[in-house]
C-alpha positions in Angstrom: 0.0 0.0 0.0 1.4 3.4 -1.0 1.2 6.1 1.7 0.2 9.0 -0.5 -2.3 11.8 -0.3 -4.7 10.2 -2.8 -6.4 7.0 -1.7 -7.1 4.7 -4.6 -8.7 1.2 -4.8 -5.9 -1.3 -4.2 -4.4 -2.9 -7.3 -5.4 -6.5 -7.7 -2.7 -8.9 -6.7 -2.2 -12.5 -8.0 -2.8 -14.6 -4.9 0.0 -17.0 -3.9 -0.5 -20.7 -4.2 -2.3 -22.3 -1.3 -0.1 -23.9 1.3 3.0 -21.7 0.6 4.4 -18.9 2.8 4.1 -15.7 0.9 3.5 -12.0 1.1 1.9 -9.4 -1.3 2.2 -5.7 -1.3 -1.5 -5.0 -0.8 -1.3 -6.7 2.6 1.4 -4.5 4.0 0.0 -1.4 5.8 1.8 1.5 7.2 0.2 3.7 9.9 -0.7 6.5 10.3 -2.5 6.8 7.0 -3.1 7.9 4.3 -0.2 10.3 4.7 3.0 10.1 6.6 4.9 13.2 7.7 8.5 13.4 8.8 8.6 12.8 12.5 5.6 10.4 12.5 6.5 7.1 14.3 5.3 4.5 11.7 3.6 1.2 12.6 3.9 -1.8 10.3 0.9 -4.1 10.0 1.9 -7.1 7.9 -0.6 -9.8 6.8 1.3 -12.8 5.5 0.0 -15.9 3.9 1.1 -18.6 6.3 0.4 -22.3 5.6 -1.4 -24.2 8.4 1.7 -26.3 9.3 3.4 -23.1 10.5 2.8 -21.0 13.6 3.1 -17.3 13.2 6.0 -17.0 15.6 8.0 -19.5 13.4 8.0 -16.9 10.6 10.6 -14.2 10.7 10.0 -10.8 9.2 12.5 -8.2 8.1 11.7 -4.6 7.1 14.3 -2.4 5.4 14.3 1.3 4.3 17.1 2.8 2.3 18.9 -0.6 2.6 19.0 -0.1 6.4 17.5 -2.7 8.7 14.5 -1.0 10.3 13.3 -4.0 12.2 13.4 -7.8 12.4 11.1 -10.0 14.4 8.5 -12.7 14.0 4.8 -12.7 13.1 3.2 -12.2 16.5 -0.6 -12.9 16.4 -3.8 -13.3 14.5 -6.5 -10.8 13.4 -10.2 -11.5 13.7 -10.3 -13.2 10.3 -7.7 -15.8 11.6 -4.9 -14.4 9.4 -1.4 -14.4 10.8 -0.1 -10.9 11.3 3.1 -9.1 12.2 2.3 -5.9 14.2 5.3 -3.7 14.9 4.0 -0.6 16.6 5.8 2.7 16.1 8.9 0.9 14.8 10.2 3.4 12.3 11.1 7.0 13.3 10.7 9.0 10.1 12.2 12.2 11.4 15.2 12.1 9.0 13.3 10.3 6.1 11.6 13.1 4.2 11.1 12.0 0.5 10.2 8.9 -1.5 11.4 5.5 -0.3 11.1 1.8 -1.0 10.2 -0.2 2.0 11.3 -3.8 1.5 9.4 -6.4 3.5 10.7 -10.0 3.6 9.3 -13.1 5.3 11.7 -15.9 6.2 14.6 -13.7 5.0 17.3 -16.3 5.9 15.4 -19.2 4.1 15.4 -21.3 7.3 11.9 -22.8 6.6 11.5 -25.6 4.2 8.1 -27.3 4.9 5.6 -24.6 4.0 7.9 -22.3 2.1 8.7 -24.3 -1.0 8.8 -21.1 -3.2 11.0 -18.4 -1.7 10.5 -16.2 -4.7 7.2 -14.8 -3.3 8.7 -14.0 0.1 9.5 -10.3 -0.6 7.6 -7.2 -1.6 8.7 -3.6 -2.2 6.2 -1.0 -1.0 6.7 2.6 -2.2 6.2 5.2 0.6 6.3 9.0 0.5 7.3 10.8 3.7 6.0 14.3 3.4 7.9 17.3 4.9 7.1 18.1 8.5 6.1 21.6 7.7 3.3 20.4 5.4 1.6 18.6 8.3 -2.1 19.7 8.5 -2.5 22.8 10.7 -5.2 21.1 12.8 -2.8 18.4 13.8 0.1 20.7 15.0 -1.3 21.6 18.4 -3.4 18.5 19.0 -3.1 16.6 22.3 -5.0 14.4 24.7 -7.5 16.0 27.1 -8.6 14.1 30.1 -11.9 14.6 31.9 -13.0 12.6 35.0 -16.6 12.0 35.9 -18.3 9.7 38.5 -18.0 6.5 36.5 -15.2 7.1 34.1 -12.2 8.8 32.8 -12.9 10.2 29.3 -10.0 11.0 27.0 -10.4 13.0 23.7 -8.1 14.6 21.3 -8.3 18.4 21.2 -9.7 20.0 18.1 -12.0 17.0 17.3 -15.8 16.5 17.3 -15.5 14.7 20.6 -13.7 17.6 22.2 -16.3 20.0 20.9 -19.2 17.9 22.3 -17.5 16.8 25.5 -20.2 18.2 27.8 -23.0 16.2 26.0 -20.7 13.1 25.8 -20.3 13.1 29.6 -24.0 12.9 30.1 -24.3 10.1 27.5 -21.5 8.1 29.0 -23.1 8.3 32.5 -26.4 7.1 31.1 -24.8 4.2 29.1 -22.7 3.0 32.1 -25.8 3.1 34.4 -27.7 1.0 31.9 -24.9 -1.6 31.5 -24.5 -1.8 35.3 -28.2 -2.2 35.9 -28.6 -4.8 33.2 -25.7 -6.9 34.4 -26.4 -6.5 38.1 -22.7 -5.5 38.9 -21.0 -2.7 40.6 -18.1 -0.7 39.1 -14.8 -2.0 40.7 -13.0 1.1 39.4 -13.5 4.0 37.0 -13.7 2.9 33.4 -11.3 4.4 30.8 -13.0 5.7 27.7 -11.3 7.1 24.6 -13.4 9.0 22.0 -11.5 9.0 18.7 -11.9 10.8 15.3 -11.5 7.7 13.2 -13.8 4.8 12.2 -12.5 1.5 13.5 -14.5 -1.6 12.4 -18.1 -1.2 13.5 -17.4 2.0 15.5 -15.8 0.8 18.7 -13.8 -1.9 20.6 -12.9 -2.8 24.1 -9.6 -4.1 25.6 -8.8 -3.0 29.1 -10.6 0.2 28.1 -13.2 1.3 25.6 -12.5 3.1 22.3 -15.4 4.7 20.5 -15.4 6.2 17.0 -16.9 9.7 17.4 -16.8 11.9 14.3 -19.2 14.0 12.2 -18.9 11.7 9.2 -19.3 8.4 10.9 -20.2 6.2 8.0 -20.3 3.1 10.2 -23.5 4.4 11.6 -25.3 3.1 14.7 -26.5 4.8 17.8 -23.9 6.4 20.1 -25.8 5.2 23.1 -26.0 1.6 21.9 -22.3 1.5 21.0 -21.4 2.9 24.4 -23.5 0.3 26.3 -22.2 -2.5 24.1 -18.5 -1.7 24.7 -18.9 -1.0 28.4 -20.6 -4.3 28.8 -17.5 -6.0 27.4 -15.5 -4.5 30.3 -18.1 -5.2 33.0 -18.8 -8.9 32.2 -15.1 -9.7 32.7 -15.8 -9.2 36.4 -17.7 -12.5 36.5 -16.7 -14.2 33.2 -13.1 -13.4 32.3 -12.9 -16.4 29.8 -16.3 -16.0 28.1 -16.8 -17.0 24.4 -17.0 -14.4 21.6 -20.5 -15.5 20.6 -21.9 -15.1 24.1 -20.0 -11.9 24.8 -21.3 -10.2 21.7 -24.8 -11.5 22.3 -24.8 -10.2 25.9 -23.5 -6.8 24.8 -26.3 -6.4 22.2 -28.9 -7.6 24.7 -27.6 -5.1 27.3 -27.7 -2.2 24.8 -31.3 -3.1 23.8 -30.2 -3.6 20.2 -27.2 -3.8 17.9 -27.3 -0.4 16.2 -30.5 1.0 17.6 -33.3 0.1 20.0 -35.0 -2.9 18.5 -37.1 -6.0 19.3 -34.5 -8.7 19.3 -37.0 -11.6 19.0 -38.4 -9.9 15.9 -35.0 -9.7 14.3 -34.5 -13.4 14.7 -38.0 -14.1 13.3 -37.0 -12.0 10.3 -33.8 -13.9 9.9 -35.7 -17.2 9.8 -38.4 -15.8 7.4 -35.7 -14.6 5.0 -33.7 -17.9 5.3 -30.7 -15.9 6.6 -30.7 -17.7 10.0 -27.7 -20.0 10.5 -27.5 -23.1 12.7 -26.0 -22.2 16.0 -22.9 -24.4 15.7 -22.0 -22.6 12.4 -22.2 -19.2 14.1 -20.5 -20.2 17.3 -17.5 -22.0 15.9 -16.7 -19.4 13.2 -18.2 -16.3 14.8 -16.2 -13.5 13.2 -16.3 -15.0 9.7 -20.1 -15.2 9.4 -22.0 -12.2 8.2 -21.6 -9.6 10.9 -25.2 -8.6 11.5 -26.5 -12.1 11.3 -23.9 -13.4 13.8 -24.4 -10.6 16.3 -28.2 -10.8 16.2 -28.3 -14.5 16.6 -26.0 -14.3 19.6 -28.2 -11.5 21.0 -31.3 -13.6 20.3 -29.9 -16.6 22.1 -29.0 -14.6 25.2 -32.3 -12.8 25.1 -34.1 -16.1 25.0 -32.1 -17.6 27.9 -32.7 -14.5 30.1 -36.4 -14.2 29.2 -37.1 -17.9 30.0 -34.6 -18.9 32.6 -33.8 -15.5 34.2 -30.6 -13.5 34.5 -28.9 -15.2 37.4 -29.1 -18.8 35.9 -28.0 -17.4 32.6 -25.1 -15.5 34.2 -24.0 -18.7 35.9 -24.1 -20.6 32.6 -22.3 -17.7 30.8 -19.5 -17.6 33.5 -18.8 -21.3 33.2 -18.2 -21.3 29.5 -14.4 -21.5 29.1 -13.3 -22.0 25.5 -10.0 -23.7 24.9 -7.7 -22.8 22.1 -7.8 -25.5 19.4 -11.2 -26.7 20.6 -14.5 -25.7 18.9 -16.3 -23.1 21.0 -19.5 -25.2 20.8 -17.8 -27.8 23.1 -17.5 -25.3 26.0 -21.0 -23.9 25.4 -22.6 -27.3 25.3 -20.8 -28.5 28.4 -22.1 -25.4 30.4 -25.6 -25.8 28.9 -25.8 -29.4 30.1 -24.4 -28.4 33.5 -26.8 -25.5 34.1 -29.9 -26.4 32.1 -29.6 -30.1 31.5 -30.0 -29.5 27.7 -27.7 -30.0 24.7 -27.1 -27.1 22.3 -29.4 -28.7 19.7 -32.1 -29.2 22.3 -31.8 -25.6 23.5 -31.9 -24.3 19.9 -35.1 -26.3 19.3 -36.7 -24.9 22.4 -35.7 -21.4 21.3 -37.2 -21.8 17.9 -40.5 -23.0 19.5 -40.5 -20.0 21.7 -40.1 -17.7 18.7 -42.9 -19.4 16.9 -45.2 -18.2 19.6 -44.2 -14.5 19.2 -46.3 -12.2 17.0 -44.8 -11.1 13.7 -43.9 -7.5 13.0 -44.6 -6.3 9.4 -41.6 -4.0 9.3 -39.0 -6.3 10.7 -38.0 -8.0 7.4 -37.5 -4.9 5.4 -35.5 -3.2 8.2 -33.3 -6.3 8.6 -32.6 -6.8 4.9 -31.7 -3.2 4.5 -29.5 -3.2 7.5 -27.6 -6.3 6.4 -27.2 -4.7 2.9 -26.0 -1.4 4.3 -23.3 -3.0 6.4 -22.2 -5.4 3.7 -21.7 -2.4 1.3 -20.1 -0.4 4.1 -17.5 -3.1 4.5 -17.1 -3.4 0.7 -16.3 0.4 0.8 -13.8 -0.2 3.5 -12.0 -3.0 1.7 -11.8 -0.8 -1.5 -11.1 2.6 0.0 -10.4 2.4 3.7 -9.0 -1.1 4.2 -7.5 -0.7 7.6 -10.9 0.3 9.1 -12.4 -3.1 8.2 -13.1 -5.0 11.4 -11.3 -8.2 10.3 -8.0 -6.5 9.5 -8.0 -3.3 11.4 -5.1 -2.3 13.6 -6.7 -1.4 16.9 -4.1 1.0 18.5 -3.0 0.7 22.1 -4.6 3.9 23.0 -2.9 4.2 26.5 0.5 4.1 24.8 -0.6 6.6 22.2 -1.6 8.9 25.0 1.6 8.3 26.9 3.7 9.0 23.8 1.6 12.1 23.0 0.6 10.7 19.6 -2.8 11.5 17.9 -2.4 10.8 14.2 -3.3 7.1 14.5 -6.7 8.0 15.8 -7.4 11.2 13.8 -5.9 10.8 10.4 -7.9 8.9 7.8 -8.5 8.7 4.1 -10.2 11.9 2.9 -10.1 11.9 -0.9 -13.1 13.0 -2.9 -14.1 9.4 -3.2 -13.8 8.7 0.5 -15.8 11.8 1.5 -18.6 11.3 -1.1 -19.2 7.6 -0.3 -19.0 8.2 3.4 -21.7 11.0 3.3 -23.8 8.6 1.2 -23.4 5.8 3.7 -24.1 8.2 6.6 -27.4 9.2 4.8 -28.3 5.5 4.6 -27.9 5.1 8.3 -30.1 8.2 8.9 -32.8 6.9 6.6 -32.8 3.5 8.4 -33.0 5.1 11.8 -36.0 7.2 10.6 -37.7 4.1 9.2 -37.4 5.3 5.6 -36.3 1.9 4.2 -37.1 2.9 0.6 -34.8 5.9 0.7 -32.1 3.9 2.3 -32.2 1.3 -0.5 -32.2 4.0 -3.2 -29.0 5.4 -1.8 -27.5 2.0 -1.4 -28.3 1.2 -5.1 -26.1 4.3 -6.0 -23.3 3.3 -3.6 -23.3 -0.2 -5.0 -23.0 1.1 -8.6 -20.0 3.2 -7.6 -18.3 0.3 -5.9 -18.9 -2.0 -8.9 -17.8 0.6 -11.5 -14.3 1.4 -10.1 -15.3 4.6 -8.5 -17.5 6.1 -11.2 -20.6 8.0 -10.1 -22.8 6.8 -13.0 -26.3 7.6 -11.8 -27.9 11.1 -11.1 -28.1 10.5 -7.4 -24.4 9.6 -7.0 -23.5 12.5 -9.3 -25.3 15.0 -7.2 -23.6 13.8 -4.0 -20.2 13.9 -5.9 -20.8 17.4 -7.3 -21.9 18.8 -3.9 -18.7 17.5 -2.3 -16.6 18.8 -5.1 -18.1 22.3 -5.0 -17.8 22.7 -1.2 -14.3 21.2 -1.1 -13.1 23.7 -3.7 -14.4 26.5 -1.5 -12.4 25.3 1.5 -15.0 23.3 3.4 -14.9 19.8 4.7 -18.2 18.0 4.1 -19.5 15.7 6.8 -23.2 15.1 6.1 -25.6 15.8 3.2 -29.4 15.7 3.5 -30.3 15.6 -0.2 -33.9 16.1 -1.2 -34.6 16.5 -4.9 -32.9 19.6 -6.2 -32.1 20.9 -2.7 -29.6 19.9 0.0 -28.6 20.9 3.5 -25.0 20.2 4.0 -23.1 20.1 7.4 -19.5 21.3 7.0 -16.5 22.5 8.9 -14.0 25.1 7.7 -10.3 25.3 8.3 -9.4 24.5 11.9 -12.9 25.2 13.2 -14.7 22.1 14.5 -18.1 23.7 14.8 -20.6 22.4 12.2 -22.1 24.9 9.8 -25.3 24.2 7.8 -25.1 25.3 4.2 -28.2 25.3 2.0 -27.7 24.4 -1.6 -29.9 24.1 -4.7 -29.4 22.7 -8.2 -29.8 25.5 -10.7 -29.0 25.2 -14.4 -27.1 21.9 -13.8 -24.9 23.5 -11.1 -25.2 23.3 -7.3 -25.2 26.8 -5.8 -25.0 28.0 -2.2 -28.0 29.8 -0.9 -26.5 31.1 2.4 
């Protein structure tokens, strides 16, 4: 991947033969992105093709710049897709590296592996990288830093000069409400204040939790979803570790959706599962449980939530919590084994028997006429959103995103990894269109959501060409306002009129601009 100011769809790469150690240029990512400025500490995120007979830590990686060894180590983990990765955080100090460079990445550089690396010719790639002069760093970044605010439940950290910093007062109220809900739903008490980071960058579905919570908070949040639901969801991931430190991914995500009252918005979870069954999208539980992060995201999360919702509704929270706490998956063993063992211990039922009881319970629930349309549109929205990520914002995709160690970012005084992101015309236009889809779904206007999704899909299938009038209008509005020095965040387009939310220069306050299409040209009305 080339670190340049213009983000393009990645060039297709011929895949290496199966079962052979290899690396390709489109699977080497340098952070921060899309631009690197002299002085940025660069992180290497390397996705190698590793055959099953090799463990990641058996594969050595060498990275060189200007024929100097920058780092050498081993692949050191897996991403959510199960791919072996080499993550080397802040490993290259670019202070003295202004200009164009070739970064050479080699796996098994000393040819020590034989079984699994029969073809050493595909073990090296050259990635062109431009390091821009420090003085060209965006003005808004030059004085950014971390600001810390402490409230009753939490310590909230934001980067100055961002939307989260602007909205900090409202965020504090929202955080208190979300934590209160998670605490009440789980029946736990806070052992200590929670650490929350609000960042100006989309990561995956908009948030993640480690020993702290990281939430994407930005004006052009194309990943959508309700801020309250995302907060409750991620806070739940911290709180449930008090009683279930070894819980399964399937159950943990299901519990978080249940605690939030929905995945992306408040919703009837039973009706979502009924809609999955009605549309033949429902998957057998063993399929979802044993390959959770590889199944379609919305389907997997809703089935997990539906399962937890059923257990709690029928058996009560305390018995369900005891079952949940006793599920202890082992590496190398299907997750269904641990779940089945705990089901039999606590409910005297196998997984298949519990699934049959759950389906019978759902059969007795009334049907909602809107559930199917909303479900299908939501699934389509997020499938296209992730297609957009893979083409134009690949390191935001939840299966291959680097989720930065935010505590160390704060300690180092770094902000670019959580504020800098692709912002070409293509990125901005598709992101405001996806944001408009989320708003249409939230308001119940499923037809409008699908019309915009049709246009987004055409762009993604036509190598970035805006070929229908709707897409062209979004594109032309973005072009016009960008040329005038504005950054476009949201567009509410209605026929030949639009209300556009923008920022200007280093100002973070949103400004509404009214526009109208006159004589084939979008003009400003205020």
